[in-house]
N, C-alpha and C positions, 0 to 999 in steps of 0.2 A: 666623806663625799656623798654617801648616800642621804645622809640627813640634809645636806646642802641642795641637792637636788630635789628632795621633797619639799623643802620650803619654797625653792623656786617655782615648783609647778603649783603650790599652794597660792604663792603671791600671784602667779600668772592667772589663775582661775578666779582669784578675787577681782583683780584687775578686769578680766574680761566680763565678770558678772555685773560689775558697776557701769561698763561702758554699754552693756545692754540696756540699761534703765535710760530712759530720755533726760534730757537736761532738767525739763520741768514736767512734772503731772499732778494734778489736784487729787487730793483724797476724794475718793468716789464711792457710792453706794454698792455697785457692782450687782451681780445677778445670782449669787450663791443663795443656798438655803438659810444662810444666817443674814443676808441683807435685809435691810430695814423694809424694803419695799415687799419683800416676800414673807414677812413675819408679822405686819399689821393685818389683823382680822377684819377685813371689810365687811363681810357678811355678819359678823357678831356686832359691829358698830351699826349697821342697817336695821338690824333686830332690835337692838337697844334704843332705836329711835334717833340716832344721829342724823341730823340734817346736814344741808350744804355748810360747809365749815372750813377754816383754814389756820393754820397755827405755824409759827416760826420756831426753829430751835437753833442752838449752837452746841457744838460737841467738840471734845479735845481728842482728837484721834491720834493714836501713837503710831510710831514708824513700823509697828507690827500689824496695824489695822485695828487693833483693840480701841474700843471707846472708853476712855478714862472717866469721864463725867460729861454730863449734858443738862441743859436747862430749855424750857419752852418759854415763850413770851408772846405778845401781841397777837394772841387767839381772837378770832372774831366772836360775836356773841354767839351763845350756845355751842361752843367748840369744846366743852368740859371732856366729853367722852373720847374726842379724838386726842385731845392733849394728854389724858391719861394713857391711851393706847400707845401713844408715840414715846411717852417716857418709859413705858413697860418694856417695849422692844430696844429702846436705845441701851437700856442696863445691861444687855448682854450681846449687843450688835458687834459684827465684824465687817470692816470695811476695807476697800483697796487703799492702802497706805499712800500718801503724798511723796513725791520725788522732787528734790532740788539738787541741782549740780550732780546728777546721776547717783544720788544717795536717797534712801528712804528718809524721811523725816517726820516728826510730829508737828501737826497743824491744829489750829481752829478751824472747824468746819461749819458753815452758816447754810440753812436751807429752810425752804417753805413747804408745808404738807398742805395738799387740796383735798378735799373729800367732797363729792357731788353725788347725789342720787339723780340718775337718768333713766326714766322709763321703768322706775322701781327697781333699779339694779345700782350697786354701789360702783363709783369710779374713783380711783386713788392715783394721785400723782405726787411726785416728790422732785422740786425744782432746786438745785444746788446755787440758790442766790435768794436775795430778799429785795431785789430793786423793783418796785411797782410797776415801772415802765416794761420791765424785761418780763414779768409774770403775765402781765395784761396780753401781751404778744405770744407768750409761752414759747420764748426763743431759747435756743441752745447756746445758753449763757451760763458759765460757772463763775462764781464771783470769787475775787482773790481770797487767799487764805494765809493768815500770819502764821509764820513758822517759829517752831520752839526749837531752839538748838541750831548747830551748823553755823553759817555766818550771820544768823540773826541774832539781835541782843533783846528780841522780845520774851519776856518771861511771864507772861500772863498779866491779870489785872490786880491793881494795887489800890485798896481802900484808901482815901486820904487821910492825912495825918490828924491827930486829935484836936490840933490847933486850928485846921481848916473846918473840920466836920465834928464838933464837940458833941453833937447828939447822935445816937447810933440810928441812922435812918437808911433806907434803900435810896441808892441814886441812879439815875439814868442819864446817858448821853447820846445825842445824835450826831456822830463824828464823820464828817465829810474827808474821804481820802481820794488822792489822785495818785495812781499806781502806773509804772510803766510796763511795757511789754516783758521786761526781766524781773518783775517782782520787786522794784525798789521804790521806796516812797518818795514822791515829788513834793506833796504839798498836804497839809492836813488843817482843818479848822473845826472848831465847834459849831454846830448848827443850834443846838439846844442842848440845856441841861436842865435837869429837874431832880430835887429842888435847887434854884439857884444860889450863889454865893457861898457854897460849902465845899468848893474845891473839887467838885466831880469833873468839870470841864477840863481843869488842869490836870488831873490824874489821867484821864484818857489821852491827852495829848502826851504826857509823859510815857505813859505805857506803850504807845505805838510809835513813838518818834524815831526809835533805832531798829525797828521791825523789819525784816525782810520777807517778802510773801511769795507764796505760789501764785503767779500772775494769773489773771483772769483768762479764761478760755471761751471762745466764740467759735462755734461749728468746729471744734477740736483743735483750734490753733491758740497760742498765747497772743493776747492783745492787751494793749494800754486800757485803761478805764478810770472812771470817776464815780465812786460809789458812796453811799451813807450807811455806816454801820451801826446798829443799836447796841450800845455797850451798857451793861448793868453792874452796879456795885452793890454788895451786901456787907454789912457790918462783920468784921471776923475775916474777911475774905483777904 
């Protein structure tokens, strides 16, 4: 009898814990000492000669908030020092994990890091999206995040088959996505693929076709959106 009561109490506690979490929450940088924003050494970058620069990155964030892997891309000219520093801090970063259906879940997190020198002082900002129109206006917009696990069938990126890409080359795809306010994919299409005719566009369409997302958030609320993701493929991935 005591064992039954104990199990009921544990079950009730777990249920309450799950219900305390929101329906959706994107992975977030947070404000802890381990947060990316607090670990990038702005003063060191300034002393090293880093000028105004920007770099984008993608990171796989586990349901625990740990960063499993990360990569940078689309850096502006003369952003090498900033890119190196971003990669350094991402290697041991801890983030606020994403939530879908009241449960923590692993996601792909997309962000843009901006470094500026204003009156000889460093200014660092990180935006959780990679949309040019949103970045220009510095909007409070968090881009949608593809989920790994739960009701999502997204399992990461898969390099095209040898029949499609017989030569081991890097591939890049600009993938347009329309996602509703519940994180469901409505439409997708390839805007650009490079190099062409090697299956990278088809690979991106296949990889994201069955994905569920943490929906985009604007001013703290989930919203439908249309975005363009930069998707990169490397041989052996």
